[in-house]
LUMSE-833304 format. One record per atom (N, C-alpha, C): residue in three letters; atom name; residue number from 1; x, y, z. Coordinates in steps of 0.001 Angstrom, whole numbers, m for minus. Layout:
BEGIN
> res|atom|n|X|Y|Z
> ALA|CA|NUM|X|Y|Z
...
% end
This chain:
BEGIN
> res|atom|n|X|Y|Z
> MET|N|1|868|m1176|0
> MET|CA|1|0|0|0
> MET|C|1|900|1219|0
> PRO|N|2|637|2108|m879
> PRO|CA|2|1564|3232|m1007
> PRO|C|2|1438|4160|176
> HIS|N|3|2516|4685|479
> HIS|CA|3|2584|5625|1609
> HIS|C|3|2744|7002|1069
> HIS|N|4|1976|7917|1663
> HIS|CA|4|2076|9317|1290
> HIS|C|4|2804|10076|2345
> GLY|N|5|3698|10818|1962
> GLY|CA|5|4440|11661|2899
> GLY|C|5|5446|10879|3686
> ASN|N|6|5885|11504|4721
> ASN|CA|6|6919|10927|5569
> ASN|C|6|6283|10026|6590
> GLU|N|7|6804|8806|6722
> GLU|CA|7|6256|7852|7689
> GLU|C|7|6465|8297|9115
> GLU|N|8|7502|9015|9300
> GLU|CA|8|7796|9459|10676
> GLU|C|8|6728|10384|11184
> GLU|N|9|6018|11073|10252
> GLU|CA|9|4958|11971|10670
> GLU|C|9|3765|11209|11164
> HIS|N|10|3568|9940|10705
> HIS|CA|10|2415|9149|11122
> HIS|C|10|2706|8316|12347
> GLN|N|11|3943|8191|12759
> GLN|CA|11|4285|7397|13945
> GLN|C|11|4061|8239|15208
> SER|N|12|3621|7536|16227
> SER|CA|12|3390|8222|17532
> SER|C|12|4703|8648|18118
> GLU|N|13|4700|9851|18505
> GLU|CA|13|5909|10373|19117
> GLU|C|13|5960|10000|20582
> PRO|N|14|7084|9490|21039
> PRO|CA|14|7186|9133|22483
> PRO|C|14|7068|10368|23364
> VAL|N|15|6381|10167|24476
> VAL|CA|15|6170|11278|25432
> VAL|C|15|7193|11147|26539
> SER|N|16|7963|12121|26615
> SER|CA|16|8979|12104|27671
> SER|C|16|8370|12561|28987
> SER|N|17|9076|12212|30012
> SER|CA|17|8599|12607|31351
> SER|C|17|8616|14090|31534
> SER|N|18|9378|14736|30671
> SER|CA|18|9455|16187|30788
> SER|C|18|8502|16884|29843
> ASP|N|19|7631|16091|29223
> ASP|CA|19|6694|16682|28262
> ASP|C|19|5697|17530|29016
> ASP|N|20|5588|18770|28541
> ASP|CA|20|4713|19704|29232
> ASP|C|20|3458|19977|28451
> ARG|N|21|3123|19088|27534
> ARG|CA|21|1888|19304|26795
> ARG|C|21|689|19050|27691
> LYS|N|22|m371|19782|27452
> LYS|CA|22|m1529|19730|28324
> LYS|C|22|m2438|18553|28028
> ILE|N|23|m2354|17953|26841
> ILE|CA|23|m3186|16814|26485
> ILE|C|23|m2325|15569|26541
> ASP|N|24|m2744|14598|27298
> ASP|CA|24|m2028|13334|27382
> ASP|C|24|m2420|12517|26160
> PRO|N|25|m1450|12163|25257
> PRO|CA|25|m1805|11430|24041
> PRO|C|25|m2307|10028|24325
> GLU|N|26|m1984|9442|25419
> GLU|CA|26|m2427|8078|25713
> GLU|C|26|m3831|8052|26303
> THR|N|27|m4127|8953|27220
> THR|CA|27|m5439|8939|27878
> THR|C|27|m6379|9972|27334
> GLY|N|28|m5846|10992|26701
> GLY|CA|28|m6681|12063|26179
> GLY|C|28|m7142|13044|27232
> GLU|N|29|m6672|12881|28459
> GLU|CA|29|m7054|13805|29533
> GLU|C|29|m6139|15012|29530
> VAL|N|30|m6699|16044|30094
> VAL|CA|30|m5937|17285|30164
> VAL|C|30|m4987|17194|31334
> ARG|N|31|m3762|17385|31017
> ARG|CA|31|m2753|17346|32066
> ARG|C|31|m2851|18578|32958
> GLY|N|32|m2466|18400|34239
> GLY|CA|32|m2402|19560|35147
> GLY|C|32|m3664|19788|35942
> GLN|N|33|m4820|19075|35630
> GLN|CA|33|m6037|19280|36411
> GLN|C|33|m5838|18828|37848
> GLN|N|34|m5266|17641|37943
> GLN|CA|34|m5055|17117|39288
> GLN|C|34|m4026|17938|40027
> ASN|N|35|m2998|18303|39242
> ASN|CA|35|m1974|19102|39887
> ASN|C|35|m2506|20475|40261
> ASP|N|36|m3317|21025|39225
> ASP|CA|36|m3852|22351|39519
> ASP|C|36|m4827|22311|40674
> ALA|N|37|m5635|21202|40694
> ALA|CA|37|m6586|21084|41815
> ALA|C|37|m5871|20839|43109
> GLY|N|38|m4773|20110|43063
> GLY|CA|38|m4049|19820|44297
> GLY|C|38|m3213|20961|44775
> ALA|N|39|m2896|21902|43882
> ALA|CA|39|m2048|23000|44294
> ALA|C|39|m2666|23837|45367
> PRO|N|40|m3979|24207|45214
> PRO|CA|40|m4580|24975|46310
> PRO|C|40|m4599|24206|47605
> ALA|N|41|m4856|22857|47502
> ALA|CA|41|m4868|22058|48729
> ALA|C|41|m3514|22077|49379
> ALA|N|42|m2490|21948|48509
> ALA|CA|42|m1139|21986|49067
> ALA|C|42|m849|23332|49683
> GLU|N|43|m1335|24394|48943
> GLU|CA|43|m1109|25718|49500
> GLU|C|43|m1869|25905|50793
> GLU|N|44|m3157|25357|50808
> GLU|CA|44|m3937|25486|52037
> GLU|C|44|m3313|24724|53181
> SER|N|45|m2823|23469|52835
> SER|CA|45|m2181|22695|53899
> SER|C|45|m939|23400|54397
> ALA|N|46|m231|23988|53436
> ALA|CA|46|965|24736|53844
> ALA|C|46|582|25925|54680
> ALA|N|47|m520|26591|54236
> ALA|CA|47|m974|27735|55034
> ALA|C|47|m1427|27298|56393
> GLY|N|48|m2146|26140|56399
> GLY|CA|48|m2583|25625|57701
> GLY|C|48|m1423|25240|58560
> GLY|N|49|m421|24666|57979
> GLY|CA|49|748|24307|58752
> GLY|C|49|1444|25522|59309
> GLN|N|50|1347|26647|58587
> GLN|CA|50|1963|27853|59095
> GLN|C|50|1073|28551|60115
> ALA|N|51|m283|28274|60096
> ALA|CA|51|m1195|28950|61020
> ALA|C|51|m988|28476|62437
> ALA|N|52|m699|27186|62592
> ALA|CA|52|m529|26656|63936
> ALA|C|52|622|27311|64659
> PRO|N|53|1781|27436|64009
> PRO|CA|53|2851|28136|64716
> PRO|C|53|2488|29557|65036
> ALA|N|54|1683|30204|64186
> ALA|CA|54|1309|31590|64487
> ALA|C|54|455|31647|65736
> GLY|N|55|m537|30700|65843
> GLY|CA|55|m1372|30667|67042
> GLY|C|55|m560|30354|68276
> GLY|N|56|343|29384|68178
> GLY|CA|56|1175|29061|69316
> GLY|C|56|2012|30227|69755
> ALA|N|57|2468|30998|68786
> ALA|CA|57|3266|32165|69137
> ALA|C|57|2433|33175|69893
> SER|N|58|1127|33351|69450
> SER|CA|58|258|34296|70155
> SER|C|58|0|33834|71575
> GLU|N|59|m272|32521|71702
> GLU|CA|59|m529|31986|73048
> GLU|C|59|702|32124|73930
> GLY|N|60|1850|31871|73366
> GLY|CA|60|3069|32024|74135
> GLY|C|60|3288|33463|74567
> ASP|N|61|2957|34411|73692
> ASP|CA|61|3099|35815|74055
> ASP|C|61|2170|36183|75205
> ALA|N|62|903|35653|75176
> ALA|CA|62|m41|35946|76262
> ALA|C|62|445|35376|77582
> LEU|N|63|951|34140|77545
> LEU|CA|63|1472|33540|78774
> LEU|C|63|2683|34317|79285
> ALA|N|64|3492|34732|78364
> ALA|CA|64|4666|35508|78774
> ALA|C|64|4254|36829|79411
> GLN|N|65|3241|37463|78818
> GLN|CA|65|2767|38718|79401
> GLN|C|65|2187|38491|80797
> ALA|N|66|1368|37406|80962
> ALA|CA|66|797|37111|82278
> ALA|C|66|1888|36825|83295
> GLU|N|67|2904|36064|82860
> GLU|CA|67|4009|35762|83774
> GLU|C|67|4760|37027|84160
> ALA|N|68|4910|37912|83179
> ALA|CA|68|5593|39168|83473
> ALA|C|68|4812|40000|84478
> ILE|N|69|3465|40005|84327
> ILE|CA|69|2630|40756|85274
> ILE|C|69|2750|40172|86668
> LEU|N|70|2726|38834|86767
> LEU|CA|70|2851|38193|88075
> LEU|C|70|4220|38471|88693
> ASN|N|71|5235|38465|87852
> ASN|CA|71|6572|38760|88367
> ASN|C|71|6651|40191|88882
> GLU|N|72|6028|41107|88149
> GLU|CA|72|6014|42486|88604
> GLU|C|72|5244|42637|89904
> ALA|N|73|4108|41904|90015
> ALA|CA|73|3335|41957|91260
> ALA|C|73|4140|41391|92409
> GLY|N|74|4878|40294|92152
> GLY|CA|74|5717|39743|93204
> GLY|C|74|6837|40667|93591
> ALA|N|75|7384|41371|92589
> ALA|CA|75|8447|42326|92902
> ALA|C|75|7925|43490|93715
> ASP|N|76|6638|43828|93522
> ASP|CA|76|6033|44925|94288
> ASP|C|76|5528|44488|95648
> GLY|N|77|5815|43266|96055
> GLY|CA|77|5354|42775|97356
> GLY|C|77|4074|41982|97269
> GLY|N|78|3642|41653|96025
> GLY|CA|78|2456|40833|95883
> GLY|C|78|1175|41559|96213
> THR|N|79|1156|42859|96121
> THR|CA|79|m35|43623|96450
> THR|C|79|m1039|43493|95323
> ASP|N|80|m2280|43143|95690
> ASP|CA|80|m3373|43013|94741
> ASP|C|80|m4541|43795|95299
> PRO|N|81|m5080|44746|94561
> PRO|CA|81|m6204|45537|95101
> PRO|C|81|m7360|44672|95554
> ALA|N|82|m7675|43615|94778
> ALA|CA|82|m8790|42740|95178
> ALA|C|82|m8496|42038|96494
> VAL|N|83|m7254|41551|96638
> VAL|CA|83|m6876|40876|97892
> VAL|C|83|m6911|41854|99059
> ASP|N|84|m6451|43081|98815
> ASP|CA|84|m6481|44091|99884
> ASP|C|84|m7906|44404|100306
> VAL|N|85|m8814|44488|99345
> VAL|CA|85|m10218|44766|99674
> VAL|C|85|m10816|43636|100490
> VAL|N|86|m10531|42395|100082
> VAL|CA|86|m11051|41242|100826
> VAL|C|86|m10498|41228|102247
> ALA|N|87|m9213|41505|102401
> ALA|CA|87|m8608|41526|103735
> ALA|C|87|m9218|42628|104596
> GLU|N|88|m9441|43781|103990
> GLU|CA|88|m10036|44889|104747
> GLU|C|88|m11467|44564|105164
> LEU|N|89|m12227|43956|104249
> LEU|CA|89|m13602|43567|104593
> LEU|C|89|m13618|42495|105685
> ARG|N|90|m12666|41592|105625
> ARG|CA|90|m12597|40552|106657
> ARG|C|90|m12278|41161|108022
> ASN|N|91|m11358|42115|108052
> ASN|CA|91|m11046|42786|109317
> ASN|C|91|m12250|43553|109848
> ASP|N|92|m12988|44205|108938
> ASP|CA|92|m14198|44908|109372
> ASP|C|92|m15224|43938|109933
> LEU|N|93|m15358|42781|109300
> LEU|CA|93|m16309|41779|109782
> LEU|C|93|m15924|41265|111163
> LEU|N|94|m14631|41003|111371
> LEU|CA|94|m14171|40543|112679
> LEU|C|94|m14395|41606|113750
> ARG|N|95|m14143|42865|113396
> ARG|CA|95|m14362|43944|114360
> ARG|C|95|m15853|44072|114714
> LEU|N|96|m16714|43979|113697
> LEU|CA|96|m18155|44055|113957
> LEU|C|96|m18630|42871|114786
> GLN|N|97|m18069|41705|114523
> GLN|CA|97|m18443|40528|115305
> GLN|C|97|m18048|40697|116770
> ALA|N|98|m16841|41219|117010
> ALA|CA|98|m16404|41447|118389
> ALA|C|98|m17285|42487|119076
> GLU|N|99|m17629|43552|118341
> GLU|CA|99|m18508|44565|118920
> GLU|C|99|m19879|43991|119236
> TYR|N|100|m20381|43121|118362
> TYR|CA|100|m21694|42519|118609
> TYR|C|100|m21661|41609|119832
> VAL|N|101|m20577|40836|119990
> VAL|CA|101|m20460|39954|121156
> VAL|C|101|m20416|40778|122440
> ASN|N|102|m19632|41870|122431
> ASN|CA|102|m19572|42729|123615
> ASN|C|102|m20924|43379|123893
> TYR|N|103|m21586|43813|122829
> TYR|CA|103|m22918|44423|123006
> TYR|C|103|m23904|43412|123581
> ARG|N|104|m23861|42190|123084
> ARG|CA|104|m24782|41161|123590
> ARG|C|104|m24508|40852|125057
> ARG|N|105|m23242|40746|125434
> ARG|CA|105|m22906|40500|126838
> ARG|C|105|m23369|41651|127717
> ARG|N|106|m23161|42867|127236
> ARG|CA|106|m23589|44028|128016
> ARG|C|106|m25106|44058|128175
> VAL|N|107|m25826|43728|127110
> VAL|CA|107|m27295|43701|127189
> VAL|C|107|m27761|42624|128157
> GLU|N|108|m27152|41437|128086
> GLU|CA|108|m27543|40370|129009
> GLU|C|108|m27226|40754|130457
> ARG|N|109|m26070|41392|130676
> ARG|CA|109|m25721|41820|132028
> ARG|C|109|m26697|42876|132537
> ASP|N|110|m27027|43828|131681
> ASP|CA|110|m27983|44863|132082
> ASP|C|110|m29360|44251|132344
> ARG|N|111|m29725|43243|131536
> ARG|CA|111|m31012|42591|131751
> ARG|C|111|m31048|41868|133097
> ASP|N|112|m29939|41192|133436
> ASP|CA|112|m29875|40503|134733
> ASP|C|112|m29948|41500|135888
> VAL|N|113|m29240|42617|135728
> VAL|CA|113|m29267|43630|136783
> VAL|C|113|m30674|44194|136943
> ALA|N|114|m31336|44475|135827
> ALA|CA|114|m32695|45009|135900
> ALA|C|114|m33651|43999|136539
> ARG|N|115|m33488|42726|136214
> ARG|CA|115|m34350|41701|136821
> ARG|C|115|m34110|41600|138322
> ASP|N|116|m32838|41622|138724
> ASP|CA|116|m32534|41559|140154
> ASP|C|116|m33091|42787|140889
> GLN|N|117|m32973|43940|140258
> GLN|CA|117|m33504|45149|140888
> GLN|C|117|m35013|45062|141059
> ALA|N|118|m35699|44503|140058
> ALA|CA|118|m37154|44355|140167
> ALA|C|118|m37522|43396|141291
> VAL|N|119|m36802|42279|141389
> VAL|CA|119|m37084|41313|142452
> VAL|C|119|m36805|41927|143820
> ILE|N|120|m35690|42654|143911
> ILE|CA|120|m35346|43283|145190
> ILE|C|120|m36410|44300|145586
> GLY|N|121|m36912|45035|144601
> GLY|CA|121|m37967|46003|144914
> GLY|C|121|m39219|45325|145462
> VAL|N|122|m39586|44182|144884
> VAL|CA|122|m40765|43455|145381
> VAL|C|122|m40513|42924|146789
> ILE|N|123|m39312|42387|147022
> ILE|CA|123|m39009|41837|148347
> ILE|C|123|m39009|42941|149409
> ASN|N|124|m38425|44083|149058
> ASN|CA|124|m38424|45192|150020
> ASN|C|124|m39841|45626|150378
> SER|N|125|m40729|45605|149400
> SER|CA|125|m42119|45980|149691
> SER|C|125|m42834|44926|150531
> LEU|N|126|m42350|43674|150506
> LEU|CA|126|m42980|42597|151273
> LEU|C|126|m42351|42407|152659
> MET|N|127|m41275|43102|152971
> MET|CA|127|m40622|42900|154271
> MET|C|127|m41534|43233|155454
> PRO|N|128|m42343|44303|155413
> PRO|CA|128|m43275|44509|156536
> PRO|C|128|m44240|43345|156712
> VAL|N|129|m44663|42738|155626
> VAL|CA|129|m45555|41570|155721
> VAL|C|129|m44803|40404|156370
> LEU|N|130|m43537|40222|155970
> LEU|CA|130|m42746|39154|156582
> LEU|C|130|m42522|39400|158069
> ASP|N|131|m42347|40656|158461
> ASP|CA|131|m42195|40970|159883
> ASP|C|131|m43480|40625|160647
> ASP|N|132|m44623|40923|160065
> ASP|CA|132|m45889|40583|160714
> ASP|C|132|m46058|39072|160831
> ILE|N|133|m45625|38340|159827
> ILE|CA|133|m45704|36871|159887
> ILE|C|133|m44818|36350|161011
> ASP|N|134|m43608|36911|161157
> ASP|CA|134|m42716|36481|162243
> ASP|C|134|m43336|36785|163611
> ALA|N|135|m43899|37980|163737
> ALA|CA|135|m44513|38340|165027
> ALA|C|135|m45686|37422|165347
> ALA|N|136|m46507|37132|164354
> ALA|CA|136|m47644|36237|164580
> ALA|C|136|m47175|34828|164914
> ARG|N|137|m46107|34372|164302
> ARG|CA|137|m45597|33027|164597
> ARG|C|137|m45032|32974|166018
> GLN|N|138|m44339|34032|166442
> GLN|CA|138|m43800|34047|167801
> GLN|C|138|m44905|34054|168857
> HIS|N|139|m46002|34659|168535
> HIS|CA|139|m47127|34680|169475
> HIS|C|139|m48015|33444|169344
> GLY|N|140|m47699|32536|168483
> GLY|CA|140|m48479|31314|168342
> GLY|C|140|m49730|31455|167509
> ASP|N|141|m49858|32549|166769
> ASP|CA|141|m51071|32732|165967
> ASP|C|141|m51018|31966|164641
> LEU|N|142|m49830|31505|164249
> LEU|CA|142|m49698|30781|162980
> LEU|C|142|m49251|29348|163206
> ALA|N|143|m49670|28779|164319
> ALA|CA|143|m49308|27393|164594
> ALA|C|143|m50002|26457|163614
> GLU|N|144|m51223|26757|163254
> GLU|CA|144|m52003|25925|162330
> GLU|C|144|m53109|26792|161710
> GLY|N|145|m53808|26210|160750
> GLY|CA|145|m54893|26939|160110
> GLY|C|145|m54504|27414|158714
> PRO|N|146|m55472|28003|158009
> PRO|CA|146|m55206|28440|156622
> PRO|C|146|m54187|29557|156539
> PHE|N|147|m54136|30454|157513
> PHE|CA|147|m53171|31544|157456
> PHE|C|147|m51742|31026|157590
> ALA|N|148|m51568|29987|158374
> ALA|CA|148|m50238|29382|158487
> ALA|C|148|m49799|28796|157136
> ALA|N|149|m50745|28165|156424
> ALA|CA|149|m50415|27608|155106
> ALA|C|149|m50068|28721|154103
> ILE|N|150|m50825|29810|154160
> ILE|CA|150|m50550|30922|153239
> ILE|C|150|m49181|31527|153536
> ALA|N|151|m48852|31699|154812
> ALA|CA|151|m47543|32263|155184
> ALA|C|151|m46415|31350|154712
> GLY|N|152|m46617|30026|154858
> GLY|CA|152|m45589|29091|154401
> GLY|C|152|m45390|29146|152889
> LYS|N|153|m46489|29259|152134
> LYS|CA|153|m46381|29362|150679
> LYS|C|153|m45645|30631|150260
> LEU|N|154|m45949|31742|150927
> LEU|CA|154|m45272|32995|150594
> LEU|C|154|m43769|32890|150841
> GLU|N|155|m43405|32314|151962
> GLU|CA|155|m41971|32179|152265
> GLU|C|155|m41278|31241|151278
> ASN|N|156|m41946|30191|150846
> ASN|CA|156|m41348|29274|149870
> ASN|C|156|m41163|29941|148502
> VAL|N|157|m42141|30780|148128
> VAL|CA|157|m42006|31498|146849
> VAL|C|157|m40807|32429|146893
> LEU|N|158|m40618|33114|148017
> LEU|CA|158|m39497|34040|148133
> LEU|C|158|m38162|33293|148180
> LYS|N|159|m38153|32077|148706
> LYS|CA|159|m36918|31284|148692
> LYS|C|159|m36494|30939|147274
> ALA|N|160|m37495|30802|146381
> ALA|CA|160|m37166|30511|144984
> ALA|C|160|m36377|31650|144347
> TYR|N|161|m36493|32848|144907
> TYR|CA|161|m35733|34003|144425
> TYR|C|161|m34477|34236|145259
> GLU|N|162|m33980|33177|145912
> GLU|CA|162|m32735|33184|146685
> GLU|C|162|m32813|34108|147894
> LEU|N|163|m33987|34250|148457
> LEU|CA|163|m34135|35064|149668
> LEU|C|163|m33923|34183|150889
> THR|N|164|m32999|34589|151745
> THR|CA|164|m32713|33852|152977
> THR|C|164|m32785|34805|154172
> ARG|N|165|m33107|34220|155319
> ARG|CA|165|m33228|35016|156546
> ARG|C|165|m31891|35076|157274
> ILE|N|166|m31676|36171|157971
> ILE|CA|166|m30511|36319|158844
> ILE|C|166|m31065|36337|160278
> ASP|N|167|m31061|35185|160912
> ASP|CA|167|m31678|35075|162241
> ASP|C|167|m30965|34044|163114
> GLU|N|168|m29673|33817|162856
> GLU|CA|168|m28940|32841|163652
> GLU|C|168|m28478|33470|164964
> VAL|N|169|m28551|32697|165990
> VAL|CA|169|m28137|33119|167332
> VAL|C|169|m26890|32337|167719
> GLY|N|170|m25984|33001|168449
> GLY|CA|170|m24756|32347|168894
> GLY|C|170|m23604|32473|167911
> VAL|N|171|m23811|33143|166792
> VAL|CA|171|m22737|33324|165813
> VAL|C|171|m21961|34601|166139
> ALA|N|172|m20779|34709|165590
> ALA|CA|172|m19964|35910|165816
> ALA|C|172|m20656|37126|165219
> PHE|N|173|m20508|38233|165932
> PHE|CA|173|m21117|39470|165462
> PHE|C|173|m20393|39951|164208
> ASP|N|174|m21178|40269|163179
> ASP|CA|174|m20639|40737|161906
> ASP|C|174|m21357|42029|161548
> PRO|N|175|m20648|43138|161568
> PRO|CA|175|m21318|44421|161290
> PRO|C|175|m21871|44510|159878
> ASN|N|176|m21449|43617|159001
> ASN|CA|176|m21960|43625|157633
> ASN|C|176|m23379|43067|157538
> VAL|N|177|m23736|42194|158486
> VAL|CA|177|m25067|41580|158430
> VAL|C|177|m25855|41809|159714
> HIS|N|178|m25222|42369|160737
> HIS|CA|178|m25895|42588|162022
> HIS|C|178|m25901|44078|162365
> GLU|N|179|m26978|44476|162975
> GLU|CA|179|m27098|45826|163515
> GLU|C|179|m27288|45711|165031
> ALA|N|180|m26251|46110|165764
> ALA|CA|180|m26291|45961|167227
> ALA|C|180|m27134|47069|167839
> LEU|N|181|m28206|46671|168529
> LEU|CA|181|m29046|47631|169233
> LEU|C|181|m28736|47687|170726
> MET|N|182|m28065|46641|171237
> MET|CA|182|m27778|46574|172666
> MET|C|182|m26602|45629|172879
> GLN|N|183|m25809|45923|173944
> GLN|CA|183|m24711|45049|174321
> GLN|C|183|m24921|44556|175753
> GLN|N|184|m24600|43298|175957
> GLN|CA|184|m24723|42693|177283
> GLN|C|184|m23428|41953|177607
> PRO|N|185|m22778|42319|178720
> PRO|CA|185|m21578|41574|179125
> PRO|C|185|m21950|40145|179491
> SER|N|186|m21068|39226|179116
> SER|CA|186|m21324|37818|179400
> SER|C|186|m19997|37111|179620
> ALA|N|187|m19987|36237|180650
> ALA|CA|187|m18784|35461|180931
> ALA|C|187|m18694|34222|180056
> ASP|N|188|m19740|33934|179288
> ASP|CA|188|m19762|32705|178477
> ASP|C|188|m19183|32900|177077
> VAL|N|189|m18826|34127|176731
> VAL|CA|189|m18315|34376|175378
> VAL|C|189|m16892|34909|175451
> GLN|N|190|m16112|34566|174444
> GLN|CA|190|m14740|35057|174338
> GLN|C|190|m14623|36203|173333
> ALA|N|191|m15669|36404|172506
> ALA|CA|191|m15690|37495|171524
> ALA|C|191|m17129|37937|171344
> ASP|N|192|m17297|39072|170710
> ASP|CA|192|m18650|39585|170499
> ASP|C|192|m19445|38583|169663
> SER|N|193|m20633|38265|170158
> SER|CA|193|m21489|37301|169473
> SER|C|193|m22946|37721|169611
> VAL|N|194|m23783|37185|168760
> VAL|CA|194|m25210|37500|168740
> VAL|C|194|m25902|36643|169797
> SER|N|195|m26546|37321|170745
> SER|CA|195|m27259|36590|171808
> SER|C|195|m28766|36548|171580
> GLN|N|196|m29305|37509|170806
> GLN|CA|196|m30745|37534|170590
> GLN|C|196|m31058|38316|169311
> ILE|N|197|m32075|37837|168585
> ILE|CA|197|m32528|38499|167356
> ILE|C|197|m33772|39314|167687
> LEU|N|198|m33698|40607|167448
> LEU|CA|198|m34860|41470|167652
> LEU|C|198|m35686|41612|166374
> ARG|N|199|m35028|41645|165283
> ARG|CA|199|m35722|41665|163990
> ARG|C|199|m34837|40953|162974
> ALA|N|200|m35443|40015|162276
> ALA|CA|200|m34658|39222|161314
> ALA|C|200|m34205|40087|160134
> GLY|N|201|m33061|39719|159634
> GLY|CA|201|m32559|40375|158426
> GLY|C|201|m32743|39468|157215
> TYR|N|202|m32489|40009|156043
> TYR|CA|202|m32676|39239|154799
> TYR|C|202|m31534|39556|153833
> ARG|N|203|m31197|38525|153072
> ARG|CA|203|m30221|38675|151995
> ARG|C|203|m30719|37916|150780
> LYS|N|204|m30332|38450|149623
> LYS|CA|204|m30629|37775|148357
> LYS|C|204|m29319|37361|147722
> GLY|N|205|m29081|36085|147739
> GLY|CA|205|m27784|35604|147294
> GLY|C|205|m26702|36072|148251
> GLU|N|206|m25737|36814|147741
> GLU|CA|206|m24668|37364|148565
> GLU|C|206|m24941|38806|148974
> ARG|N|207|m26020|39375|148508
> ARG|CA|207|m26317|40780|148782
> ARG|C|207|m27246|40897|149987
> VAL|N|208|m26821|41673|150970
> VAL|CA|208|m27630|41876|152173
> VAL|C|208|m28671|42953|151876
> LEU|N|209|m29935|42582|151996
> LEU|CA|209|m31013|43545|151763
> LEU|C|209|m31344|44324|153034
> ARG|N|210|m31255|43657|154148
> ARG|CA|210|m31522|44322|155422
> ARG|C|210|m30757|43597|156516
> ALA|N|211|m30010|44367|157313
> ALA|CA|211|m29254|43747|158404
> ALA|C|211|m30197|43350|159538
> ALA|N|212|m29821|42319|160280
> ALA|CA|212|m30644|41865|161411
> ALA|C|212|m30338|42720|162620
> GLN|N|213|m31386|43125|163301
> GLN|CA|213|m31226|43882|164553
> GLN|C|213|m31065|42882|165696
> VAL|N|214|m29943|43022|166411
> VAL|CA|214|m29579|41987|167392
> VAL|C|214|m29118|42626|168703
> ILE|N|215|m29064|41764|169714
> ILE|CA|215|m28412|42088|170982
> ILE|C|215|m27099|41350|171000
> VAL|N|216|m26016|42074|171319
> VAL|CA|216|m24671|41502|171232
> VAL|C|216|m24178|41199|172636
> ALA|N|217|m23666|39972|172801
> ALA|CA|217|m23037|39583|174062
> ALA|C|217|m21543|39838|173924
> VAL|N|218|m20985|40600|174908
> VAL|CA|218|m19572|40949|174858
> VAL|C|218|m18871|40316|176056
> PRO|N|219|m17579|39979|175956
> PRO|CA|219|m16864|39399|177082
> PRO|C|219|m16795|40398|178256
> GLU|N|220|m16804|39879|179498
> GLU|CA|220|m16714|40726|180696
> GLU|C|220|m15273|41195|180895
% end
């Protein structure tokens, strides 16, 4: 079969690895699509790879700045306005608590004093009644009967308020609880002592409300 032209023109030319033609003669595909499509990905991956170090650098700068601030605060003695405010508020709270405790103790003490004063006032107003009860008992008028029971109840109620009588005989004379109305020489005593009670005295707890009127026996 006759050949027209040069046979070399009809033979496929070998494609070298360095061939930069855009059409692949074997597959017919356009060269560079995959490469072109992959280039942005490579660039993006490269950009992404460079973004991480940038972020790390920013984070490192922030930590360095925070550390520098803490170092400066430590160099200044560690003074922090917030810490100072908290400490000042805590001291104020402790001071207020101490003042409240003292105020409460003072109020309770004043309340106790006022209560004792009220009780003492009632007892002082009842002392003439108690004197009449003693006189009636000495005369035998309260040996029995309803009045004797009433007198006993009254005395028991007053004992509940720590009221005690001062009416002991034969004890040493004490000017703090005894009022001497008369002295009688006696060979039976070595020191001044109470020989007779003329009027009973009363005390509430340790406080003497009324001294007992007594006759004192003195050594001869």
